[in-house]
C-alpha positions in Angstrom: -30.0 58.5 -9.8 -26.6 58.5 -11.5 -24.9 59.3 -8.2 -26.6 56.3 -6.5 -25.7 54.0 -9.4 -22.1 55.2 -9.2 -22.1 54.5 -5.5 -23.5 51.0 -6.0 -20.8 50.3 -8.6 -18.1 51.5 -6.3 -19.5 49.3 -3.5 -19.6 46.2 -5.8 -16.0 47.0 -7.0 -14.8 47.3 -3.4 -16.4 43.9 -2.5 -14.8 42.3 -5.6 -11.5 43.8 -4.7 -11.8 42.4 -1.1 -12.7 39.0 -2.4 -9.7 39.0 -4.8 -7.5 40.1 -1.9 -8.8 37.3 0.3 -8.3 34.7 -2.4 -4.8 36.0 -3.0 -4.2 35.8 0.8 -5.4 32.2 0.9 -3.3 31.3 -2.1 -0.2 32.8 -0.5 -0.8 30.8 2.6 -1.1 27.5 0.7 1.9 28.3 -1.5 3.9 29.2 1.6 3.4 25.6 2.8 4.0 24.0 -0.6 6.9 21.6 -0.6 10.0 22.6 -2.5 9.9 21.6 -6.2 6.1 21.2 -6.1 3.2 23.3 -7.2 0.1 23.7 -5.1 -3.3 24.8 -6.5 -5.7 26.1 -3.8 -8.9 25.9 -5.9 -8.6 22.1 -6.3 -6.4 21.5 -3.3 -4.0 19.6 -5.6 -0.3 19.2 -4.9 1.8 18.5 -8.0 5.3 17.1 -7.5 5.6 15.4 -10.8 9.1 14.8 -12.1 10.5 16.9 -9.3 13.5 14.7 -8.7 12.2 13.6 -5.2 14.0 10.9 -3.3 11.4 10.6 -0.6 7.9 11.6 0.2 7.8 15.4 1.2 7.2 16.0 4.9 5.6 19.4 4.7 2.5 18.6 2.6 -0.5 20.9 3.1 -3.0 19.3 5.4 -5.9 20.1 3.2 -4.5 18.2 0.2 -7.2 16.3 -1.7 -5.1 15.1 -4.7 -1.4 14.4 -4.4 0.8 13.7 -7.5 4.2 12.2 -6.6 4.6 10.2 -9.9 7.8 10.2 -12.0 10.3 10.6 -9.2 12.9 8.5 -7.5 11.1 7.6 -4.2 12.2 4.0 -3.1 10.2 3.5 0.1 7.1 4.7 1.9 7.5 5.4 5.7 4.7 4.5 8.0 3.7 8.1 8.8 4.0 9.5 5.3 0.3 10.3 4.8 -1.2 10.0 8.3 -2.0 13.8 8.5 -3.7 14.0 5.1 -7.2 13.4 6.4 -8.9 14.7 3.2 -6.8 12.9 0.6 -8.8 11.4 -2.2 -6.2 10.6 -4.9 -2.6 9.4 -4.3 -0.4 9.0 -7.4 2.9 7.2 -6.8 3.4 5.6 -10.2 6.8 5.6 -12.0 9.0 5.7 -9.0 11.5 3.2 -7.5 9.4 2.0 -4.6 10.5 -1.5 -3.5 9.2 -1.5 0.0 6.3 -0.3 2.1 6.7 0.1 5.9 4.4 -1.9 8.0 1.1 0.0 8.0 2.5 2.6 5.5 -0.9 2.9 3.8 -3.0 2.1 6.8 -3.3 5.8 7.7 -4.7 6.8 4.4 -8.0 8.8 4.5 -11.2 6.9 4.4 -12.1 9.3 1.6 -9.4 8.0 -0.6 -10.8 7.0 -4.1 -7.6 6.2 -6.0 -4.2 4.7 -5.1 -1.7 4.3 -7.9 1.4 2.2 -7.2 1.9 1.1 -10.8 5.4 1.1 -12.5 7.4 0.6 -9.4 9.8 -2.1 -8.0 7.5 -3.8 -5.5 8.0 -7.6 -5.2 6.4 -8.3 -1.8 3.4 -6.7 -0.1 1.0 -7.8 2.7 -2.6 -7.0 3.5 -1.5 -5.3 6.8 0.4 -2.6 4.9 -2.7 -1.4 3.1 -5.1 -1.5 6.0 -8.8 -1.4 5.1 -8.7 1.0 2.2 -11.4 0.6 -0.4 -9.8 3.0 -2.9 -9.5 1.8 -6.5 -5.9 0.4 -6.6 -3.4 0.1 -9.3 -0.6 -2.4 -8.8 0.4 -3.4 -12.3 3.9 -3.3 -13.8 5.7 -4.3 -10.6 8.1 -7.3 -10.5 5.8 -9.3 -8.1 6.7 -12.5 -6.4 3.4 -14.4 -6.3 2.9 -16.1 -3.0 0.2 -16.4 -0.3 0.7 -12.9 1.0 0.2 -11.4 -2.4 -2.8 -13.6 -3.0 -4.5 -12.4 0.2 -3.7 -8.8 -0.7 -5.2 -9.1 -4.1 -8.3 -10.7 -2.8 -8.8 -7.9 -0.2 -8.2 -4.8 -2.4 -10.5 -3.0 -4.8 -8.4 -3.4 -7.9 -8.9 -1.4 -11.0 -10.7 -3.8 -13.4 -9.0 -2.5 -16.5 -5.5 -3.3 -15.2 -5.9 -6.3 -12.9 -4.7 -8.7 -15.6 -1.4 -6.7 -15.8 -0.4 -7.8 -12.3 2.1 -10.4 -13.5 4.3 -12.9 -11.6 8.0 -12.1 -12.0 8.7 -15.1 -9.7 6.5 -17.4 -7.8 6.1 -19.7 -4.8 4.7 -23.2 -5.3 0.9 -23.6 -5.2 -1.3 -26.5 -4.2 -0.7 -29.9 -6.0 2.3 -28.5 -7.9 5.4 -30.8 -8.0 6.5 -33.7 -5.9 6.6 -33.5 -2.1 10.3 -34.6 -2.4 11.1 -31.8 -4.8 13.2 -29.0 -3.4 11.0 -26.0 -2.6 11.9 -23.0 -4.7 10.7 -20.7 -7.4 8.2 -22.0 -9.9 9.3 -21.0 -13.4 6.0 -22.1 -14.9 4.2 -19.1 -13.4 6.7 -16.5 -14.5 5.0 -14.1 -16.9 1.5 -15.2 -15.9 -1.2 -12.8 -14.6 -1.9 -13.6 -10.9 -5.6 -13.5 -11.3 -5.4 -16.0 -14.2 -3.5 -18.4 -12.0 -6.0 -18.0 -9.2 -8.9 -18.5 -11.5 -7.3 -21.7 -12.8 -7.3 -23.2 -9.3 -3.8 -22.3 -8.1 -3.8 -21.6 -4.4 -0.6 -20.3 -2.9 -2.0 -20.3 0.7 -3.0 -24.0 0.9 0.6 -25.2 0.8 1.6 -22.7 3.5 -1.2 -23.7 5.8 -0.3 -27.4 5.3 3.3 -26.7 6.1 2.3 -24.9 9.3 0.0 -27.8 10.3 2.9 -30.3 9.9 5.2 -28.1 11.9 2.6 -27.8 14.7 2.1 -31.6 14.7 5.9 -32.2 15.0 6.1 -29.7 17.9 3.2 -31.4 19.7 4.9 -34.8 19.3 8.1 -33.5 20.7 6.4 -32.0 23.7 4.5 -35.3 24.2 7.6 -37.4 24.3 9.4 -34.9 26.6 6.5 -35.1 29.1 6.5 -38.9 28.9 10.3 -39.0 29.4 10.0 -36.7 32.4 7.3 -38.9 34.0 9.3 -42.0 33.4 12.5 -40.4 34.8 10.6 -39.1 37.9 9.1 -42.5 38.6 12.5 -44.1 38.2 14.1 -41.7 40.7 11.2 -42.3 43.2 11.6 -46.0 43.0 15.4 -45.8 43.4 15.1 -43.7 46.6 12.5 -46.0 48.1 
């Protein structure tokens, strides 16, 4: 009986040893692909690159990454293909960097599984809906020096913003909204909006897109009139030449 029990214990011990060896092997594989200055945890598929002195998004991120922490670095831009291979990404932390620009479609390739996108505490002034794609992740955009205009209004209306921080998206500068100022007044920044939360302005009836649409309509009308008079002039000239030859 004791011999059988000892054999069973040895068998269990061998299995445990093999499992530990396999786990260690997997850990080595993940760590071998871990970017320099970062720490990778296989169990949670988390890549920690916090305060690593990074100037750009690492190119050799593990493909199985679920949570990526790039906060507290010196990254100033996000290239278009930065995250396109991270198909399982659920949390992307980019706060406390120097990001002032997003490549066209930079965030369009983010995984449909993404649940959190943190771009707070950066240097973003302008952003368009096209740069974010159709992500439904909870998004943080507060503490950026935003220029409030039609593009930002459309972006804000399309994103799933974090309710707790949405009122911290404040206008550092601003375009002119509907019914603001005289039509003869020089178009320029509106100082009255500086320091105001964007959602508060929108709730009060300010619409940064109406003026832009009206300007486009006027421009199109002018172009149509110019083409109309060019056609009339051509017809008159053609008839004049025809009569002269006859």
